[in-house]
C-alpha positions in Angstrom: 69.2 95.5 7.3 71.3 92.6 5.8 69.8 90.0 8.3 66.3 91.1 7.3 67.0 90.4 3.6 68.2 86.9 4.5 65.0 86.3 6.4 63.0 87.6 3.4 64.9 85.2 1.1 64.3 82.2 3.4 60.6 83.1 3.7 60.3 83.5 -0.1 61.8 80.0 -0.6 59.4 78.6 1.9 56.5 80.5 0.3 57.4 79.1 -3.2 57.6 75.6 -1.7 54.2 76.1 0.0 52.5 77.4 -3.1 54.0 74.5 -5.2 52.7 72.1 -2.6 49.2 73.6 -2.9 49.3 73.3 -6.7 50.4 69.7 -6.4 47.6 69.0 -4.0 45.2 70.5 -6.5 46.6 68.6 -9.4 46.2 65.3 -7.6 42.6 66.2 -6.7 43.2 66.4 -2.9 41.9 70.0 -2.7 39.3 71.9 -4.6 39.8 75.0 -6.8 38.3 77.1 -4.1 40.8 75.8 -1.5 43.6 76.3 -4.1 42.7 79.9 -4.5 42.3 80.5 -0.8 45.7 79.0 0.1 47.4 80.9 -2.8 46.0 84.2 -1.5 47.0 83.3 2.0 50.6 82.5 1.0 50.8 85.5 -1.3 49.6 87.7 1.6 52.3 86.3 3.8 54.8 87.1 1.1 53.6 90.7 0.9 54.0 91.0 4.6 57.6 89.8 4.4 58.6 92.0 1.5 56.5 95.0 2.3 56.1 95.1 6.1 54.9 98.7 6.0 51.6 97.4 4.5 50.6 95.9 7.9 51.0 99.3 9.5 48.9 101.0 6.9 46.1 98.4 7.1 46.3 98.5 11.0 45.9 102.3 11.0 42.9 102.0 8.6 41.3 99.5 11.0 42.2 101.5 14.1 44.7 99.0 15.4 47.9 100.5 16.9 50.7 98.6 15.2 51.1 96.4 12.1 52.5 93.7 14.3 49.3 93.7 16.4 47.3 93.3 13.2 49.4 90.3 12.2 49.0 88.7 15.6 45.2 89.3 15.8 44.7 88.0 12.3 46.8 84.9 12.9 44.9 84.1 16.1 41.5 84.4 14.3 42.8 82.1 11.5 44.2 79.6 14.0 40.9 79.5 16.0 38.9 79.1 12.8 41.2 76.2 11.7 40.9 74.6 15.1 37.2 74.8 14.9 37.2 73.2 11.4 39.4 70.4 12.7 37.1 69.9 15.7 34.0 69.7 13.4 35.7 67.2 11.1 36.9 65.0 14.0 33.4 65.0 15.5 31.9 64.0 12.1 34.4 61.2 11.7 33.6 59.9 15.2 29.9 59.8 14.3 30.7 58.0 11.1 32.9 55.4 12.9 30.1 54.8 15.4 27.6 54.2 12.6 30.0 51.8 10.9 30.7 49.9 14.1 27.0 49.6 14.8 26.3 48.3 11.3 29.1 45.8 11.6 27.9 44.7 15.0 24.3 44.2 13.7 25.6 42.2 10.7 27.8 40.0 13.0 24.9 39.4 15.3 22.7 38.3 12.5 25.4 36.0 11.2 25.8 34.5 14.7 22.1 33.9 14.9 22.0 32.2 11.5 24.8 29.9 12.5 23.1 29.1 15.8 19.8 28.2 14.1 21.4 25.9 11.6 
């Protein structure tokens, strides 16, 4: 049981650091209030799982999942797939924006070259 308390303390320090980082991101206007609340709930949920691991078994039994550990793994996978999807969408959008910027610059450069040639 002693080793588990050490892990709980280490996880708690990490969670405090993560929540403080989220607040700092909010204070510097890097994330919105909505994202601040979302991340705080996520980190608090992780803290609850570390300090009260029996809650995952209870929630798993309510949802019809065999074990609490399975629930944590399933939930983690869903969250990771969602975040990967969000990253993919952002990268795709950035690629489109870069393409538009390059096209605009190429057109401007072409017009400048034509103007210099005609002079």
